[in-house]
N, C-alpha and C positions, 0 to 999 in steps of 0.2 A: 659549723656543726654539718655533718654531712644528712645530705637528706634521706629519705628511706626509698629502696628499693621500688621500682615500679613492679603494680603484679602485670603478669601477662596477659593479653588482650589483642585484638587483632590492629590497633593503634601502635603496638609494642613488634610489630615480626618484623617490620624492613629494619629497625633498631638494634635487632638479635648477635652475640656476635658472630664472628663466620664459623667460628666452630661447630653451632648450632643449627644440624638442619632446621627449613622450614616447609613448608607444602608447596609444591611444585603447579599449581594451581591458583585461580580463582575463587577463593572461599563463597565472595561475593555474590557468584553465578551459582553453587552448591546449592542444590532443592532435597527435600527429603523425602525420601523414596525407600526407605526401608527404617524399622527402629529396631530397637535392644532392649530388652529386659533383665537387669540385674550390673548396670553399669559398677562394675569392682577393678581393680589391679587387672583381671584377667584379662578382662574386653578390652580395656585402654593397652594393653603389648599384646593382644593377638588381631582378635577381629577390625579391631580400630584402626590398627596397623597396616594390616591387609586391605583394608578399602583408603586408608589413606595412598598404599602403594599402589593401585590401582586406578585412584582418580588423577595419580600424578601420571600414569601411562594412556589412559585411557579416560578423558572428561565425562560423567554422562550423570544423569540425577538419581544418585546412588549417596545420598547426604544421609547421616545416621539422627535418629531423634532417642536420645538414650532417658529410661523411663526406670526408676526405683519405686516400688512399691513394698521396699523395708527398708528399715535405715542402712546407709546413711542419707541424707538429705543432699541433693546434688545442687540447688540453687545456690549454696555461698562458696563453693569449691571451681566446680566445672559452670556452672549456671553462669558464675562471675564473670568468667574468662570467656564468654562467648563459647565454648564449647571447646576450646583450643586448652592442650597442656603438655610437659614431658617429658618424651619414653624414654628414658635411660637404660643403655645395653650395659649391662657390667660383668666383667669375666676377671677377679682375682683383682690386678691395679689398674685395667683399661674398663677407660668410659666414653660411650658414647651418646650426645645427647641430639634429641630431635624433635619439634613439634609436630603435634600429630594436627590434620586437621577436619579431620572427616564426619567428626561429630556435632552437626549446624543448632541443636538444643535438646535442652535437658526437661524434664518430667518429673518432678515429686509429685508419687501418688498416692504415699504414704495413708495418708488420712481419710482417702475415697477413693474405687476405683475409677472416678469419673475422669478424671484429667489423664488415664492412663488409657480407658477406652476411647476416646475424643481422638485419640491420635491410632490406636489403633485401627480403630474402625473407617479410619478416614481412608477415601478410593487411593489415594497417594502412594498409601503403604503399601510394598509388593511382597513383602517377605518381613521375618521377624525373628531376628537371632536371639540368643536368651542363655546365659550364663547364671540360673537362677540356685544354684549347691543340689548337691543330691536330696535334700527333705522338703525341695519347694516343691515337688512332684506329687508329695501327697500317695507316696506309692508307698504298699508293702514292699518292702527288700527281697524277701526270700523268694516271691513268688511276680512283681512288676505289675501287679493291681493294683487299681485303687485304692485306698485307706476309705471306706466308706464310714468306720466312725473317727476318723482326722475331725476334730472341731472344727476348721474354717471347712470343710467337704461338706459337714454339717449345717453349718453356716450357711452359705452358699446356694445348698439344696431348696433351702427356705426362704432364702432371700437373693434368687439367683441375679436381678439384677443391680444388685451393691456387694459383688465378690468381693473375697478376699484372698482366695489362695491363685495360685496360675493356674489350675485345671478349670477353675470357676472364671477365672479373667478371659480366658482363652476361649472357652467353649459363648459367653458373651458377646466376646468380640465377631466371632465369629455370624453370629445370631443375627448382632445388628446390621453384617457387611452384607447378610443376606437380604435383612431386610431393609436395607438401604439401596444399596449399589449392586451386588449379585456380586461383584469382585472376589475372584481366589487370592488365597494366601500361602504362602510357603511357610513353617514354621520349625525354624531350624534350628536342636537343642546342640551346646556345643558345651555339654557339663558333661560330666565325667563317670556318665554310667553307662555299661553295655545298652548296646540298643536303644539308645538315648530317644530316637528317633520314635522308634515301634512302642516304648514306654510314654513317651509324651502322648500319641497318638492314643493308646490305649486307656490312657487315664482322661483325657478330653472327651473321647467317644463315648466312655462310660460315661458321665459326667453328661453327656448331650444325650443321650438313651436316657437316662432317669429326668430331662428335662419331657419330653417327649416333643411331640411338636414336628415330627418331620426330621428336626436339627442335625441327626445323626445320621439319617443320610444325605444332606446335605452336606457335610462336613467331609463325607469320601466322596464326592461326587467335586468338589471347591477346595478343598484344602491337600497341601502335603507335607508328611512329618518326617524328610529325611533322616539319617544318621548319620554322623562327625564322629570324628576323632580329632581330637586337639590336644594339641600337645608347644608348653614353655612354659617355665617354671617362674613365676611372678608373685614373691611374697607379699604378704600385707604391708603396706608402706608406712616407714615411721619417720620420726619429727629429724633424723638425722638426715634421713634421704631430702624430705623439703630443706630444709638447711643446705644443704647441699648445691641445689641448682640456685642457691642465692650466692653460697661462698665460691662454685665456679663461674659462674656465666654473668651475675648480676643482677636477677630477676627475683621477683618474687613465684611461687607457682602453687595454691592448695593442692593439685591435682595431679603429683608426680606419681606416674607409674613406672616400675622398675623391674627386670627382666633379663632374662640369660639370652645369651646370641641365638641358642636353638630354639627353632620353631617349627612345628607343624600342622597340616590341617588338609585331613582327608573325608570327600565329601560324597554321601551318596547321590549320582542325578535321579533326585526324584523331587520335581520341583511344581508348582501348579502354575508357575507362567514364569515371566522374566526373571533372570535371576544375575547377581553381579558377576564377572568374569573374573572370580579369585585366582582360577586356574593361571591365567597369564601371569600371575604375580607369587606362585611356586607351592596354590594347595593343589590339591588331588581330586578331579572328579573320575569317580569310579561305581563302578556297579555292586561290589560290596566289600563294606568297610571295617567287615568281624573279624578278617586275618591280623588289621592292625591295631582294629582296636583291644583286642584280647593280647598282642604283642606288647602294648603302651601301658596298658594296664595293668598286667600281671606282672610284667619286669619293672618299670620303670617305676608306676605305681606302689606294686606289692615292694618293692628295695622302701620307696617312702613310708611307706606304711609302719614296716617293719623296725627301720630306725628308726622312727618317730616314739615308736612307745617304748620300744628299747630302750633308745637314746635317754628317753626321760628316767625310765628307771636306773640307768647308767648315771645319774645325773647330769648328763651332758645338755645342753642349751638349744641348739642350732644341729640341722642334717651334716653339715662338712664339719661339725665337731662329732657325729655317729661316725660317720664315714670314713674318718680320721682315725676311729679307734681300729685295731689291727685287730682284735677278735671279733668284733660284728664286723668288719668291713670283711674277712675269712669266711664268718657266717652266713650272710647276707651273698657272696658273691657264689657260695656252694650252694644256697639251697636255690636260685634263681637255673646255673646248672645243673644240677641233678635231678629237682624236683620240678619247678619250673616248665622251663624248656618243652624237653617231651610230652607238655601239654596242649604246647601251642600248634597252629594250623601253619605252614608253609607261607613265606611273605614275599612276595613277590621284590627283588631286588636288594635285601635283607638278611645278613648273615648274623645268627641267632647270635652267635657268641660277641661278635663285634659291638653288638647290640646290647649286651649288658655290661660289658667295658666301657661303650658308649656312653651310658647310662651313669655307671659308678660316677664317671669322668665327669659327667653334669652336676650330679651333687656335692663333689668336692671344690667347687668355686665358691669360696670364701668370700667373693662379693654376694652373692645372692643370701641374704640373711634370713633364710626359713628356719622357722622356731619350731623346734619337736611340738610344743602345745598346739600350734597351729594347725600342722599336718595331722595330728589326733582328733581337733575337729571331727565330729560328727563319723567317728569309725566306723558307727554299728553300720550306719550307709556305706562305708566303702569295702568292708570285709568280705563280702560274699562276691562280690566280681575280684577282687584282688588277692582273695587266701582260699576262701570256701570253695569255688568253681575249682581251681585247679586241683583243688583237695580231693574234692568226688572224682574229678578225672583218673587222677590215680590211684583212688582206691577203685577204679572200673578196672584201671589196667593191671589191680594186682599188686602195685610197688610203691614206695614207701614214700610216708608222709611225716617222717620222725622233726624235719629243717622246719618244713609250711605250719606247723604244730605250734612250733613255737611263738611265730608273732599275733596268732589266734590267741593264745592263751595271754601275749602281751597285751590284748586289746581289755582283756578281762581283767588282768592286774591293773590296768591304768585308770579303769575304773573303777574296781575295788578299792583302791588304795585312796580315793575321793570321798570313800563313805566318812560319816560318821565313826563307826566303829572303829574305822582305819588312822581314826588322824586327820582328816581333811587334809592330805598330803599337796595339795594342787586342786585349783579350781577346773572344772572339765563343761565342756559344750558338746551336748552327746543327746540326742532323743532318748534313748535312754540310759541313759543314767542315775535317776530317781530309778527304777525298776533294779540297776545293777548294783546301787546305795541299798536296798531294801532287801536284795536277797545277803548282800556282807552284812548289813547290822542284825539280819536275823541269826546266820548259820557262823558267823565268826571265821577264825583263821584255819578251818577244815577243807583243805582243798576238794577233794573228792565231794563234799555237801556243795562246795561252791560254782565248781564245775559243772556239778549235775543242775543244778539251779540256773543258771546262766544256759546252759545249751537247749534248756525246755520254751525256750523263748523262741516258739515254730517262724515269727516273723523274723528272724534272721537266721535262724539252725532249721532248715529244714528236716522232719521228724526221719525221715530216709539216716541224712546223716547224724544227727543227734543220735541216734541208736547204733550206729555203728561203733565196736568192738576197739575197732584199732584206733579209731579217731579219740575217741573216749579217754583211750588210757595217755595218750600220745599228749592229747591238753592235758591233765590234771596231773602226770608228773611234770608236764614245766610248769605249770600252773603254782605246783609244789615249792618249784625251785625258786620260782620268780617273785613268791610272796616271803620267801627268807630271807634272813640278814646279806645273803650274797648274790642279788638276782643275777648277776651273770655267770653262775653257775649251768642254770638252766641252756643257754648258750654255748658252755663249756659240754657239759653232758651228752648233750645232743650231736655235736659235732663227732663225738668219739664212739657216738653208738652208729651213728651214720659211717665211721672209719671202720669200725668191725664189720657193719654189713658190708659195706664197699670190699673187705678181705674175705669175708663168706662166698662173696657173688664169683671174685675172681679166681678163688681155688675151684670155684664148682664148674666154673667154665673151664677152667684147666685140663678138668677129670675126661 
């Protein structure tokens, strides 16, 4: 009988196949210097890898303590493996395996904030990175303000020493640091939110102001909240991903992470103390992240959201299936080139058209099995920066929005069809799913009434935009098509109308 394969751990590192790269530094000498909130696939494929690169180049006290305050639990996966895991880079048929060693310890703090606070308040921790998803900030998407009605915020203001939310935990961390040792802290958001550092600072400061006792002023003087733009496609890990390591390399790993070859990290130079020199291993330290942020969110992420919801409506499983569809590819390329790119400010060293093609090429990678439903998760938290902000810019310019309006209607149709009245076609995960389902259940198949009801959600749609007749008409028309027996009619119609508008413009310019 064959012995079952060994599980990845420190004792196995020296006996791994030569095809698996291992840490090029002494992990036993690695001490914690930073913490990360939200240890998921993205962190393991991005910040932890950059840190692993840096430790190999310039060893320093920058071991990472990984903390989860929401499921999943880390103890049985990364915990059992002493923080080690295999990072697979996959591009079509090519695979590259590497064991990452930068996470020195993991902490589960789902039941109580105490274990997280013990780490975060420690004087050894000089920096905290985080990937807690858009909804983790408990902010109002349309304004960026702290949502004081959020149940976790209501709880945390009443019970500040036992917080549940990210803003509450960070405010309590800073309160404890002030009371015990007074050391400053950099809090670096790595979430896909525009001006993420500004929003993080805003929600934490608002919370601290409610707490009083001079905490907000101490935070201003002793904490930094730099903005950052992060990029690498790292889908949710599947059982076949876990099995593949055992099949290819002969060992078990319960914490595999899978990503594409491309990666990018642009960080605002605004730190409260020491910071890892990630710029030595490919990250960019810069004064203003905004142009990079807008480019990535409006082009790559805008394409992802568009392909995800329209892909589901077209019956397609993965992003690479959606981008392989000639109609959807033609649509998303035209949308990006004609309507999105004109809203962007120039980015040093980046050619916009080349960036569009590079982004679409990345989405064609068949080894990155990113499910459309996964990308569509929490769409209400994403469409403001990816679609609504460029639409607002276009309307200000007096320019067309016929293409950008379609994925907005796509998001609506995706949630509408999850409602009881529309047959619960698929399960969805979105903070506004219940609200949209309530509108759909009340109104039924009446596109103007559905669009009106959803556009009235002012925490997503700013009132000025929701009232704009051009926008309302474009979204309503697309929604009507998307809810029909031929949902892709919306895509075809918008391309045809765009073509007519283009011919009209070219005739006028020729006069």
